[in-house]
C-alpha positions, 0 to 999 in steps of 0.5 A: 499499499502507498502512502496516498491510499495510506492517507485516503484511508485515514480520510474515510476513517471519520471521527464520531463527534455524537451519536450519528454526527461524524467529522471528517477531514479533506485532501488535496484536489485539482480545484480549490474546493473539496473533491466530490467524490471524497464527500460522497464516500465520507457521506456513505461511511457515516451512514454505514457506521449507523448500519448493521454490519450484515446490510450493504448500500444497494443503491445512494442519491445525492446532490451537492449543494455548494462549494466544499471548503478543503481547509475545514471540517466536514461535519456529516449529521446521520438521520435514521429514516428507517430500520426495516426487516430487510432494508434500512435507509439513512440520510445524511447532511454534509454541512460546513461553516453552518451550511449544508454543502452536500445531501446523500439519501442511501438504502442498505439490504441484507443479502438475499437470493433472487432472479438473476440476469445482467448485460454483457460486458463491453469490449475493453483491453487488457488493464495491464496493457495500459500505460500508467498515468505516470507514463501518460500525463507528461505527454499532455503537459503542454496542452495544460493550462499550468504545466504543473497540472501533470504533478497535481494529477499524479498526487490528487489520484495517487491512492488509484492506478486509474488507466485510460483504455480510451483517448482522455479529454485532453487528449482530443481537444478540438477534435469531438468524438465519439461521447464514451469513455473507458478507464480501468481502476484499482486502489494501489495496494491491497485492502481490508477484506470490509464490503462497505470499504471497497464501496466507498472507494468505489463511489470516491472514484466514480466521481473522477471521470464520469463526464469525460464523455460529455467533454470528448463529444464537443473537443473539449479538454476539461477544467485542467486545459481551461475550455469549460468550466463546471461542477458535479451537481448530483450522483447517483449509484447501484450496487449490484454485485460484490466487488473489490476496489483492489482488483481491476474494475472497468469504468464503462461511461457514456453521455447521451445528452448536454443542454443548458449547461449541464451534461449528463454521464452515465456509466457502469463498473465491470469486475475483471471477469465479467460481472455488472458490479455498479451503475452509476449516473451523474449530471454536472454543469459543463459551461463554455467560459465567456470572453 
């Protein structure tokens, strides 16, 4: 396990300050605000701390309400909405400086047998055949608005081995492509056998690249290039089957629509052996800078 992953695990190990109230800190982000995936993952950790260990998340729905301050702690308040025989529902509000910045609703379920079917996994290259971020990113140094972006990207994603199977947005600036993107990811080291931890880490990663497909459709390079500005608006996930975040996962993403200054990304996360593990949908602000 590298130092960045150890730091991320510390970040997800929230401090309990009262019953159903937890406090978290933040880590370095590419932009001067709290990374959305961090807030979502921490909120899910907080919810999970109030649920029996035999119940795992099967879905979450969330809204990003205000920009988070990376220099201040975040307080997560959990409401115990319902405890049923099979399902448990929790609501979490993340607060900074006295104002809510994020809202999450999550539903947990005990394991049960049921009907089974799934879509077929899309074709993708072997993750081991793809360049690492450290190998691929320096080639785009001149494309980024700030030459130091390469180092900041590597630092911000240091806990995760994330490899593009398709062209990243900054690799096709000015050249619109099919609105689809694929990345493989896994944590930079082995994790404990805690299913909730693996789900929370996948939640963290899921906000890193989901709107790439929106950018690709318009030949835009993204926030680091400076040809769009934006932020996540909402984020929803459905967890279908068990998976490990320390083993390769394929994040297959596409954008069916962009309009009115917003872009929609939808995705599926697959295990390397072809099991559909997670479905993700997010809408974000995607605006072209004026002037």
